[in-house]
Structure formats: structure tokens, C-alpha cells
C-alpha angles and dihedrals in degrees: 000000000000120000116269111240112221139176129200122226112193124032102198129116095305093058094073100077090039092054091048091049094048091050090052090049096046092123090062103027131042118206105213103173141008120197139191127157086229114087089201093056092047091053094046092048093050092049094047099045109016093230121142117264132202130198098211125061091205088067088066097049093044096049110099090201090067109091097170142012128218106218108204099159128121113292098252090065097052102091095053093044092051089049089053090050092050090051089051095044094243124146116233135222103190129199113233136294106050091225140313100281140031092246093052092044092051091047090051093053093044092050092049092050093046090048093053095234127138111250119195126176128215104242096134099172089085087069096058108117091229091054091048091049090053092048090053092051091050093048091049092050094241092139096035122215119355112237101171138014132190120194117187130182108183106173135160125223120170120224089257088068090063094045092078105105111269098005113139093010127125093230096057107019103022092238139319140289098350099057097031106039113005093050088084095057094039091051090050091049092052092046089054103043109005136252121313117245098214135020137189113193150166131203132182146163108245128212087254093079140033103219142120101238130059122282096183130041138165134183144170118218139191124208129211094257091055096260116145129213148177130222125195129175135174144152091206098080104108124232093011133246135220117263115272132207117180122187126194111196136174092256100040144307139278132202121195113191110177105297095349125092127190121184126184119186127197090235090066098260116137127194125190121180114187112182116187112278105260095174128255109230087230096127139055092310107062089193094051096128138084124261096238095106090045088053091054092047095047092047090050089051091050091049091048089058093044095050100034097243134124118272118246092254112041131184089246089055092052093050087070090059091048091053091050092051092046090051092052091051093044096046103072089180097320121112112253125198114223 
């Protein structure tokens, strides 16, 4: 299989784990260009990672060696960049979220599908071995029917995090903790047990931060099989904790805390999966985690292109998470049908 030729668009904070992953995958993937409109960011990226930079985005879209682009720019730029990629016939691996609104996110996915490109989304928590072990148990019926789920995202971000221009605003990021941080845990929850049918939620900006979007949110949800659940998310939880998903099922229970899985079954069987601690990014350093899950996601994306299949995390998948987040924000204590 020939190497996949890729280019990176956007060299901000999110580029670090991607660069580390691409360097680890250099035998399968060739990074041809890395672009930012900021000369300072281009220089810093080249010095840190030794990957080739370019000062003109058109160079990327005009290079026939580039099979795919990694779009790592702020959310409000995603739709137009994906449209440029479609016009150039380039596949796209897109940092979450899809875009800042449901309408723009739906347009992005529709344009990618109509253009015949492969669209993958960077929601790397699905690739954690512990999460995959839990998914396998659920699919095999080991835990039985889910009756309750709890999904918690208790992160910490200091005020300085929100002082970067545009961060936590609706115009650039589409909102606060739900679309920027909790989207990872909510996507994993949906990938494990499906999308809720109804939601009642609240969201607010606490006294901890000065920002436009929400930094605390809570919701109750009901699934199609009658299972109930709770969702909480915040960036006020000093010093930050790993994401948690707890499942209560009719044959036992399972607790997924970051990279650690504990399962207790009523028949006396216990299962403990302790993957090496790769960090969570839940504290003051948002990029405080290893690139191993990014490596798995990027390799899956490359193989999807090579073998003509869908990537593990598709744009259509992620629309379900966007609709759930939008319903929480819309609810204000009223039940919303998804």
C-alpha cells in the first residue's frame, strides 16, 4: 500500500498530538505540508516537529501528491475549508466539532458526501483500548441491557485559557464546555449505547470564568429502550479529572474512567482493564495526553481511504452528538425530543 500523502491546515494547540502521531506513522503516511496563516506558528511548528511548512494554503490544494488534509483550525472555519477540500478532491480528517452550528455542521457533512470524499472526525477517545473492550462486552451481551448511564466531564480550565481571542465564544467555537470538551465523552457514550430520544438540560456560565459560552451543564436523558441517564460537564472542576462513563445493566455494572475499565457482573465475574495512563487533558494543559489514540484514529482514517470503507468516526456519526448538545442548550429545563 502506497503512503498516504497528507497536509496539515492549522498549527495551533491541537496540532501537537497530530504531529506526534504523524511522525510515529511516517512509514505509512507522508506529511507533505503544514500551513498556518501565522508566520510565527509556522516557524514554531517546524522547529518543534521538523515537518515541512508552507506559507500558502493553495499550495496544499494544488499539490497532486496530497491525498488528504488534516483540518485543525478553529471550528468556525471548518465548513469553508471542507468545501475547498471537496473542490480539490482531497479527503478530510477534521478536528472536532464539525462547525459552530447545526446548520453549518449538516451542510459540511452533506457537501463531503456529495463530493465523494472521505470525512473522518477527530474523536479519539473511541480508540482507547479500555473503551473498545467495553464496546465489545456490550455488543456481545456480557452486561445485558443498559438501564442507566452516567457521563461526566469534570475538567479544569483557568481563566487564562479563555483569554485567547475567540475562545469560548459562539462566533468562533460555537459555545463552551459541551461542544469543546464534553463532545469527546458524549460521542463515546453514543458510540457505546446509542443516541438518547429525549433530553432535559441546563447550561450556565459560572462565576469561575468570564466567557460567553457555558462552563457548566447538566442534563437527564431517556433512551429508546427505556434506559435513563445523566450528563454533567464543566471546566470549573480544579484540578481536572478524567472523563467518566458509568453503566448500570441488568447483569452487572461497568465504570470507564479515562483509560481504566472496571466491570462487575452479578455472576461473580470481575474484569479490570488497566491501560497505561496516557493522560487526559482534563487539567491546566489541554494537550496533556499522549498521541497513541490519535495514531490509531489517523491510521484508521488512512486505511478507510486505502480500502474504500468508512472511517470509524464519520461526519454523520458526529451529527448525532451535535444534535444532543444543541438539545441540552435549547432545553432550559423543558424536555426536548431528539
